[in-house]
Structures are given as structure tokens and as C-alpha cells.
N, C-alpha and C positions, 0 to 999 in steps of 0.2 A: 534241675534246670541247668543247662550247659552254659557256662559263663564265657569261657574262652578255652580254646584248644590249641595246643602247639602240636603240629603234625610234622612228620618227616616227609620230605619230598624225595621219592626214589629217583635214582638215576634213570636215564632214558631206557625204556624196555624195547626189545625187538618184538614186533607184532607178528604172530604166525600168519603165513599166507592163507588166504581164504577165510579168515575169521576176523573181519573188520569190526572194531568197536565203535560205538557212538560217542562223540565228544560231549562232555557235560557243559562246556562253554557255549558252543555254537549249534549243538544238536545235529551236526553232520557226521557222516561216517568218517572215521580216521583211516585214510588211505595211505598215509605215510608209513614208512617202515618203522619209525620210532614214535613212541607215545609216552605220556606220563600217566602215572596212576597216583592220585592223591584224593583223600577224603572218600575212599572206596569208589571213586569214579575215574573214568579215563578222560584224558585231555590231549588236544593238539598242543605242541610245544608253544605255539603262539596264543593259545586260549587261556592257559593257566597264568593269570596276571593278578597283580595287586590291585585292589579296588581303588586305591588312592593314587598311586604314582604310575600305574600301568606297566611296571617292570615285569619281565618274564620271570616267574618264580623258579623255574627250573634252572635259571642262570645265576641267581643271586645268592644261593646258599642251599643248605639241605633242610631248612625248616620253613614252614609257613604258619600263620596264625589265623584263627577264625574267631569272630565275635559278632553277634547280631547279624548273622548271614553275610558278613563281609569276609573276604579272603584277603589277607594282608601280608606284606613282607615284614620282617622284623623291625626295620627302621620306622615304618609307618605305624605299626602296632604300638611301639614304645612312644612315638610322638603323640598319638591320639589318646592312649590309655595309661601311659606311665609304665613303670616296671611291673606293677602288680595288678593294675586295673582298679586299685583302691585309692580313695582320697588320702592325701598325705597328712591332712589334719585330723580327720575322725576315723580313718582306717576302714570306713565302710565302702562297699562296692559302688562304683560309679557305673550306672547303666549306660550302654552304648549310645542311646539316643539323647542323653542329657548334655546340656551345655556345660563346659568346664572352664576353669582358669588354669593357666599353666605358668609356672615360675621355675626357670631352669629345668631340672629333670623331674619336677614334681607336678602332679595334677591334683586339682581341688574341685569339690562341689562349689558352685557359685556362692552358696550360703556359708561355706566354711572358709573361704579365702578372706583373710583379715590382716590388718596391719599388725606386725609383731610388737610394735612399741605401744600402741594405744588400744589394740584389739578392735578398732573400728572397721566394720565390714564394708562400708561404702567408699572407702578411701584407699584403694590399693597402692596409690602413689606414695603413701607415707613410708612404707617399708623400703621402696626403691630409692626414695630421696635420702633416707638415713644410710642406706647401703652405699650410695654414691659419696657420702661424706665420710665413710669409713667407720660408722658407729655400730654396725652389725657385722656378723661374719659373712 
């Protein structure tokens, strides 16, 4: 089962004359001189976009991320799934469809997110109140 994939986004390629490719994003022929190839498919420059922020992936870096049939930029992948795609408490994989809790750079299953002081799961404000008082790191 493919959990997430980090792919390289190649630089723009020059399309040979007379051999137009179909775009994976809009299904139209790519008539432009330049096209992108990512995930073994061809794309118009405007069609290869992040599913969350709509940024053009050919412009924001040399990598893209895929998970649960979403194509994401690095920033949105990390925002949605954390650095590993695993829960910071139990280290188990967080499926892409599952609701999560986020605290700073960490992502948690809803059932794993608990107060660090009393281990109570239904009171996430405890940890943040203690942190505001300087009682935790």
C-alpha cells in the first residue's frame, strides 16, 4: 500500500513538434512548447497544482508529495500530515482521511491527543494553559 510519495518535479521540458501529449490535469492536448512530467504523466504548467493551496508546483520547488490521491506542495503536506505522516504520540500511521489534532509541528490521532499534565484526553486546553504559565517546555 502506497502511503505517501515524494516525487521530483522535473524542469520544464521542450515538447517535440508534432507529438502533442495529453494533460493529466485537464485532459486536453498540450499545445505549449513547454510541459511538465510528474508522476509519469504530462501536465500543462498551469494544471500541476497543489490540491490545497492551488500553487503551481513547477514554480515552488523541485518536489511534490502525494497521499490519498492528493498532489501537494511540501508546505501543505507537512501542515496536513506532519513530518512523517505518523502520530506524535503513538507513532502509528495517520490515514489521510482521518481527523487529527495539531499542536505546533506535531500531528496526533484524536484519541491520542491528551494533556501532558493529567493525561486527560477530552481537555486539550490543560496543556496549553500550563504552557502559558511557563510550567511546561
